[in-house]
C-alpha positions as CSV (number, residue, x, y, z in Angstrom):
1,M,-52.1,49.2,-7.4
2,S,-50.2,45.9,-7.0
3,N,-48.6,44.3,-3.7
4,L,-45.5,44.9,-6.4
5,D,-46.6,48.2,-7.9
6,L,-46.6,50.0,-5.0
7,I,-42.9,48.6,-3.8
8,A,-42.1,49.9,-7.1
9,K,-43.1,53.3,-6.7
10,M,-41.7,53.7,-3.4
11,A,-38.9,52.2,-4.2
12,G,-38.0,54.4,-7.7
13,F,-37.7,50.5,-9.5
14,S,-39.5,49.0,-11.8
15,K,-41.3,46.4,-11.5
16,A,-38.9,43.7,-13.7
17,T,-36.3,45.3,-10.8
18,V,-38.6,44.0,-8.0
19,S,-39.3,40.7,-8.9
20,R,-35.8,40.0,-9.3
21,V,-35.3,40.7,-6.5
22,L,-38.1,38.4,-5.8
23,N,-36.6,35.6,-7.6
24,Q,-32.8,35.8,-5.9
25,S,-31.5,36.9,-9.4
26,P,-27.5,38.1,-9.5
27,H,-28.8,40.3,-11.8
28,V,-29.2,43.3,-8.8
29,S,-26.6,45.7,-6.8
30,Q,-26.7,44.8,-3.8
31,E,-26.9,48.4,-2.7
32,T,-31.0,48.6,-4.8
33,R,-31.4,45.3,-2.9
34,N,-31.3,46.2,-0.2
35,K,-33.8,49.1,-0.7
36,I,-36.5,46.7,-2.1
37,L,-36.0,44.4,0.9
38,S,-36.4,47.1,3.7
39,I,-39.4,48.1,1.8
40,M,-40.9,44.9,1.4
41,K,-40.0,43.9,5.5
42,E,-41.8,47.6,6.0
43,L,-44.6,46.8,3.8
44,D,-44.7,43.5,5.9
45,Y,-44.8,42.0,2.7
46,V,-45.3,38.7,1.5
47,P,-44.4,37.1,-1.4
48,N,-46.6,34.0,-2.9
49,R,-44.6,31.3,-3.5
50,N,-47.1,29.8,-5.9
51,A,-46.8,33.0,-7.7
52,I,-43.2,32.8,-8.5
53,S,-43.1,29.6,-9.1
54,L,-46.2,29.4,-12.1
55,S,-44.2,32.7,-13.6
56,K,-41.1,30.9,-13.4
57,G,-43.0,27.3,-15.3
58,Q,-40.5,25.6,-12.3
59,T,-41.8,24.7,-8.3
60,M,-38.9,26.4,-6.7
61,Q,-38.3,22.6,-5.2
62,I,-35.2,20.6,-5.1
63,G,-35.8,16.3,-3.6
64,I,-32.6,15.0,-2.1
65,S,-32.6,11.2,-2.2
66,T,-30.9,9.4,0.7
67,E,-32.0,6.2,2.9
68,G,-31.0,8.1,5.7
69,I,-29.4,10.9,7.0
70,N,-26.2,9.9,9.0
71,N,-22.8,12.1,10.1
72,L,-21.0,11.4,7.3
73,M,-23.4,13.1,4.4
74,L,-24.7,16.4,7.0
75,P,-21.8,18.4,5.0
76,F,-22.9,17.2,1.5
77,L,-26.5,18.2,2.9
78,N,-25.5,21.3,4.8
79,G,-23.8,22.2,2.1
80,F,-26.5,21.8,-1.3
81,V,-29.1,23.5,1.2
82,E,-26.7,26.4,1.7
83,I,-26.5,26.9,-2.3
84,A,-30.2,25.8,-3.4
85,S,-31.2,28.8,-1.4
86,Q,-29.2,31.7,-2.0
87,Y,-30.8,30.1,-5.8
88,G,-34.4,31.1,-4.2
89,Y,-34.9,27.3,-4.2
90,Q,-36.1,25.3,-1.4
91,T,-34.5,21.6,-1.1
92,I,-36.8,18.5,-0.3
93,I,-34.9,15.3,1.1
94,Y,-37.1,11.7,0.9
95,T,-35.0,8.9,3.6
96,S,-36.5,5.0,1.7
97,G,-34.8,2.9,4.1
98,G,-33.5,0.9,2.2
99,D,-37.0,0.1,1.3
100,A,-36.7,0.4,-3.0
101,K,-40.7,0.7,-3.2
102,K,-39.6,4.2,-1.2
103,E,-36.8,5.6,-2.6
104,L,-39.2,5.6,-6.1
105,Q,-41.4,8.1,-4.5
106,P,-38.7,11.3,-4.7
107,F,-38.9,10.0,-8.5
108,E,-42.9,10.0,-8.5
109,D,-43.0,13.4,-8.1
110,L,-40.1,14.1,-9.8
111,R,-42.2,12.9,-13.5
112,R,-45.6,14.6,-11.8
113,K,-43.7,18.2,-11.8
114,R,-43.8,18.2,-7.7
115,V,-40.0,18.6,-7.6
116,D,-37.9,20.6,-10.2
117,A,-34.8,18.5,-10.4
118,L,-33.5,15.5,-8.2
119,V,-30.2,14.6,-5.7
120,I,-28.7,11.2,-5.2
121,I,-27.4,10.7,-1.9
122,T,-27.6,6.4,-1.7
123,S,-30.4,4.1,-3.6
124,V,-31.3,0.6,-3.7
125,N,-32.9,0.3,-6.7
126,D,-31.3,-0.5,-10.1
127,P,-28.9,2.6,-11.7
128,S,-31.0,1.6,-15.1
129,L,-33.8,2.0,-13.5
130,L,-33.1,5.2,-11.8
131,R,-31.5,7.0,-15.2
132,S,-35.6,5.8,-16.9
133,Y,-36.5,9.0,-14.9
134,C,-33.7,11.8,-16.9
135,K,-36.2,12.6,-19.2
136,Y,-39.0,14.3,-16.5
137,G,-36.2,16.8,-14.7
138,P,-32.6,16.8,-14.8
139,I,-30.6,14.5,-11.6
140,V,-27.6,14.4,-10.3
141,S,-26.3,11.5,-8.1
142,W,-23.5,12.0,-5.1
143,Q,-23.4,8.3,-5.0
144,R,-21.4,6.8,-8.0
145,M,-23.0,5.5,-10.4
146,D,-22.8,3.7,-13.6
147,Q,-25.2,5.7,-16.5
148,P,-24.0,8.5,-18.2
149,D,-27.4,10.3,-18.1
150,I,-26.9,10.5,-14.4
151,S,-24.2,12.8,-13.4
152,S,-21.9,12.7,-10.9
153,V,-20.1,14.7,-8.8
154,A,-18.8,11.7,-6.5
155,M,-14.3,11.5,-6.6
156,D,-12.6,8.9,-7.9
157,Q,-11.3,7.6,-4.2
158,Y,-9.0,5.1,-5.8
159,E,-6.6,8.6,-5.8
160,G,-7.8,9.4,-1.8
161,Y,-7.3,6.0,-0.9
162,W,-3.5,5.9,-2.4
163,L,-2.6,8.9,-1.2
164,A,-3.7,7.2,2.2
165,L,-1.8,4.4,1.5
166,E,1.3,6.3,-0.1
167,H,2.1,8.3,2.8
168,L,2.1,5.0,5.5
169,I,4.8,2.9,3.4
170,E,6.8,6.8,3.1
171,K,6.1,6.4,7.2
172,G,7.8,2.7,7.4
173,Y,4.7,1.1,7.3
174,N,3.7,-2.4,5.3
175,R,1.6,-4.3,6.8
176,I,-1.5,-2.7,6.3
177,A,-5.4,-3.6,7.8
178,N,-8.2,-1.6,5.8
179,A,-12.0,-0.7,7.4
180,F,-14.1,-0.5,3.9
181,G,-17.6,0.6,3.8
182,R,-20.3,-0.4,2.1
183,P,-19.3,-3.9,0.5
184,N,-20.6,-3.5,-2.9
185,S,-20.2,0.9,-3.8
186,I,-18.2,1.5,-6.0
187,N,-16.3,3.2,-3.7
188,T,-15.3,0.2,-1.8
189,H,-14.2,-1.1,-5.1
190,N,-11.7,2.0,-5.9
191,R,-10.3,1.6,-2.7
192,M,-9.7,-1.4,-3.0
193,R,-8.3,-1.9,-6.4
194,A,-6.1,1.2,-4.9
195,Y,-4.6,-1.3,-2.3
196,A,-4.7,-4.1,-5.0
197,D,-1.7,-1.9,-7.1
198,M,-0.5,-0.8,-4.3
199,M,0.6,-3.1,-2.4
200,G,1.1,-5.4,-5.1
201,K,4.0,-2.1,-6.6
202,H,6.0,-2.4,-3.5
203,H,5.3,-6.1,-2.6
204,L,4.3,-6.0,0.2
205,T,2.4,-8.6,2.8
206,V,-1.4,-8.8,2.4
207,S,-3.6,-10.8,4.4
208,P,-7.1,-12.0,3.9
209,K,-7.5,-11.4,7.7
210,W,-6.4,-6.8,7.8
211,S,-9.8,-6.5,5.3
212,F,-13.6,-5.8,6.8
213,S,-16.0,-4.6,5.0
214,S,-20.3,-2.6,6.2
215,V,-17.8,-0.9,8.5
216,Y,-19.0,2.3,8.9
217,T,-19.4,3.5,12.7
218,I,-17.3,4.5,16.3
219,R,-17.9,1.7,17.4
220,D,-17.9,-0.8,14.3
221,G,-13.7,0.5,14.4
222,E,-13.0,-0.5,17.6
223,Q,-14.6,-4.0,16.7
224,V,-11.9,-4.4,13.8
225,V,-9.6,-3.8,16.6
226,R,-10.8,-6.1,18.6
227,D,-11.0,-8.4,15.2
228,L,-7.2,-7.7,15.2
229,L,-5.8,-9.0,18.3
230,E,-8.1,-12.3,18.1
231,H,-4.7,-13.2,15.7
232,K,-1.1,-11.2,17.0
233,D,1.0,-13.5,15.7
234,D,-0.7,-11.7,12.7
235,L,-1.2,-8.0,13.6
236,P,-0.7,-5.0,11.0
237,D,0.8,-2.1,11.9
238,A,-1.5,0.1,10.5
239,I,-4.8,0.9,9.4
240,L,-6.9,2.5,6.9
241,C,-10.8,3.1,8.0
242,A,-13.6,3.9,5.8
243,N,-14.3,7.1,7.4
244,D,-13.5,9.3,11.1
245,Y,-15.6,7.7,12.4
246,V,-14.5,4.3,12.5
247,A,-10.6,5.5,12.4
248,A,-11.9,7.0,16.2
249,G,-13.1,4.0,17.3
250,A,-10.5,2.0,16.4
251,L,-7.9,4.4,18.3
252,C,-9.8,4.2,21.1
253,E,-9.7,0.2,21.4
254,A,-6.1,0.7,20.4
255,R,-5.4,2.9,23.9
256,R,-7.8,0.4,25.7
257,Q,-5.8,-2.0,24.4
258,Q,-2.5,-0.4,25.8
259,L,-1.4,-0.2,22.4
260,K,0.4,2.8,21.5
261,V,-0.7,4.5,19.4
262,P,1.3,5.1,16.2
263,E,4.0,3.8,17.0
264,D,2.0,-0.4,17.2
265,L,-0.3,1.0,15.1
266,A,-0.7,3.9,13.1
267,I,-4.9,5.3,12.0
268,V,-5.8,7.2,9.3
269,G,-9.1,8.1,8.7
270,F,-11.1,9.4,5.1
271,D,-13.1,12.8,4.6
272,N,-10.7,15.0,7.3
273,T,-14.4,16.2,9.4
274,E,-13.6,17.7,12.6
275,L,-14.3,14.7,14.4
276,A,-10.5,13.8,13.1
277,H,-9.3,17.7,14.2
278,T,-10.3,16.9,17.8
279,M,-9.2,13.5,18.2
280,G,-5.1,13.9,15.9
281,I,-6.7,12.1,13.7
282,T,-4.7,11.9,10.1
283,S,-7.4,11.7,7.1
284,I,-7.9,11.8,4.2
285,H,-9.3,15.6,3.2
286,N,-12.4,15.0,1.1
287,P,-14.2,18.2,-0.1
288,I,-17.6,17.1,0.6
289,A,-19.7,20.8,0.4
290,A,-17.2,21.8,-2.6
291,Q,-19.4,18.3,-4.4
292,A,-22.7,19.5,-2.8
293,Q,-21.9,22.5,-4.7
294,N,-21.2,21.3,-7.6
295,A,-24.2,18.8,-7.9
296,F,-26.3,22.1,-7.5
297,Y,-24.4,24.0,-10.8
298,L,-25.7,20.7,-12.4
299,L,-28.9,21.2,-11.7
300,L,-28.4,25.0,-12.6
301,L,-27.6,24.3,-15.8
302,Q,-29.8,22.3,-16.5
303,L,-33.1,24.2,-14.8
304,L,-31.7,27.7,-15.9
305,D,-29.8,26.8,-19.1
306,T,-27.0,29.1,-17.2
307,E,-23.4,28.4,-17.9
308,V,-21.8,28.1,-14.7
309,E,-17.9,26.9,-14.0
310,L,-18.0,23.6,-11.3
311,E,-15.7,24.2,-9.2
312,I,-11.6,21.4,-9.5
313,L,-11.8,19.4,-6.5
314,Q,-8.8,17.0,-5.8
315,F,-7.9,15.2,-2.1
316,S,-5.1,15.7,0.0
317,L,-3.6,14.2,3.1
318,I,-3.9,16.1,6.7
319,Q,-1.0,14.2,8.9
320,R,-2.0,14.5,13.0
321,F,-0.9,12.5,15.5
322,T,-1.9,8.8,14.5
323,T,0.7,8.0,11.9
């Protein structure tokens, strides 16, 4: 008698029901699941993952491709790994360090059926090249891409940036500086477009000295404030930052320089992380974990032909002490 037959006999259920529990199917009651799992534990049963993969025709593994790992992407990574594990999928994280050739490894693994699907967090290769791998399996991206075959779960940051600008102008700030992130990304271009549109709408002054790019970290935020103070005759009264870490750096340096926040300089972050909450930084809430969940559901639709309703997401402004 096989192990599965023994478990089924002891539990009083069919072998098919035991298999559904092993495959983490949602079509099993919690009571039944608990009983079967209890018997497995009693028997010290460890399922053969290779056998499960063969029965499904899948590796049950999803690759995640990124240049590197930083604090900004952890909510996405954690959210994706958590939802994938609930459906029995393992995740493999591939880091390229910005090397275009190394970045193709997960795509080659998709071609060789070593993973069932891929998620792109960041990439340096031409999107049209990455698109050519879609014939080997589903690919979704968190990085915005102008490729119809690669679905993106990233939200249009024009909307989030517009919210922040609107908030600052309503509070009476009209000399607004920018600390942008990746200069060539679609997200940055959309933020720049929102800034140009909003400043034009209100006929507000725009100075080339008030915009910075490739600003990512707390130290970068500190440097932005120091650079602004080199032009004391042309100071902004607010700064909108690429993320909450940049905003935290700007806040710390402003205080060192004896600037009153928000009276002398208002500061707005982006993403609404725990850091923004702790330091009292006004920020744009960006539902990153929910975007990760939507990414998995898009893959699931293609992997299992299972309809899962995507969550409708939107930005919101969280006002705190810095504005």
